[in-house]
Structure formats: structure tokens, C-alpha cells
C-alpha positions in Angstrom: 195.1 63.2 133.9 192.6 60.7 133.2 190.0 61.5 130.4 186.3 61.3 131.4 183.1 61.5 129.4 180.9 64.2 130.1 177.0 64.3 129.9 177.0 65.6 126.0 177.3 62.0 125.4 175.1 60.6 122.6 176.2 56.6 123.5 177.3 56.3 120.3 179.8 53.6 121.4 182.6 55.1 119.0 185.0 55.3 122.3 184.7 52.2 123.9 187.2 50.0 121.4 189.8 52.6 121.0 190.0 52.2 124.2 193.8 50.5 124.6 193.5 49.7 128.3 189.8 48.5 128.7 188.9 51.5 130.6 185.6 52.7 128.7 182.6 50.7 129.7 178.5 51.6 128.6 176.6 53.2 131.2 175.2 50.8 133.7 178.0 47.8 133.2 180.0 47.1 135.8 183.3 47.1 135.4 186.5 45.2 136.7 190.2 46.2 136.9 191.5 42.9 135.1 189.1 43.5 132.2 191.5 44.0 129.1 194.2 44.2 131.1 197.3 41.8 132.8 196.6 42.5 136.5 196.1 39.7 138.6 195.2 40.0 142.4 195.2 42.8 144.5 195.5 46.5 143.0 196.2 49.3 144.6 193.8 52.6 143.3 195.0 56.0 143.0 193.5 56.9 146.7 195.0 54.0 148.0 192.4 52.0 148.6 192.7 48.1 147.3 190.6 45.7 145.3 190.8 42.4 143.7 191.5 43.1 140.0 188.7 40.4 139.1 186.0 41.6 141.7 182.8 43.4 139.3 182.4 47.1 140.2 179.1 48.8 140.6 179.0 51.3 137.2 180.2 55.0 137.4 177.3 56.0 135.4 174.2 54.6 134.5 172.7 56.6 131.5 176.2 57.5 129.7 179.6 55.7 128.7 182.3 56.2 131.5 185.9 55.9 131.7 187.6 54.3 135.0 190.0 57.1 136.1 192.3 54.3 137.3 192.5 52.3 134.3 192.8 55.7 131.9 196.5 56.1 130.6 195.5 58.6 128.2 196.5 56.3 125.5 200.2 57.2 126.7 202.8 54.6 125.5 200.1 53.5 123.0 199.4 56.4 120.9 200.4 60.4 120.9 196.3 61.4 121.5 193.6 59.9 123.9 192.0 57.9 121.2 188.5 58.1 123.1 188.8 61.8 122.1 189.9 61.5 118.8 186.8 59.6 117.5 183.9 60.9 119.7 181.6 62.9 117.1 180.9 65.2 119.7 183.9 66.2 121.5 182.8 65.0 125.3 185.7 63.0 126.2 188.1 65.6 128.2 190.7 66.0 130.4 189.2 65.0 134.3 190.6 67.7 136.5 190.0 65.4 139.4 192.6 63.2 138.1 196.0 65.2 137.4 198.8 62.9 136.2 202.0 63.4 134.7 203.4 61.8 131.7 205.6 59.9 133.6 202.7 58.8 136.1 200.8 57.8 133.3 203.4 55.5 131.7 204.0 54.1 135.0 200.1 53.2 135.1 200.5 51.8 131.7 203.2 49.6 132.5 201.3 48.0 135.7 198.1 47.5 133.5 200.1 45.3 130.7 202.9 43.6 132.3 
């Protein structure tokens, strides 16, 4: 399951540089699938929609840091625990119940992000 950042976020930014998939963005900042990954061309998202990896997408949040669920692997294959949660001083990086994935699915996602 992906990680999400709750409204308790104090915008300290400690989480952003810890993400091995570059899935964390400052509020109000556009995101792209290609940011911090080796993905090129068209990408199929978890909901089946497709988008160009280089396309800039609207921010998911405007006021707090946010995590792009389609890029989050809970740090599987990199670390033993999600690094955003490990460094968050207010414990606002929590599992996102909307995106349930097995460890195997997260590892497949990691392989797709870092060819």
C-alpha cells in the first residue's frame, strides 16, 4: 500500500529527499512520472489510465507535501521501512488505505520505475 501525508504535515520537507522514487513533492508543485526514475514514454497507472512519463501533472495537494501513489513503493527493495515515515517529526506519513498493494506488487512497481 502506498504512503500518504496527512493534514498534520508541518511542511518541514524532511521526507522529500529520502524518497528513492522521487514520489514526494512540495504542495503546489507539479509532478511527472519521469522525475527521479528511468521511465520513458507512456505509463499505465494503477487505475489503468495512461500518461506520458514526461508530462507535468497538477499537484495532488497545494498546502502540504504529498506523495504520488503511483510512484510510491513504500521503499520496498531500497529500505526495510518507508523512509518518509522514519524521518517525519510529526508522524504524518501513514499507509494510504486507498492503495493496497502486496510486497510483490510493490517490488514489481519498483522494477518498472528503475529499469
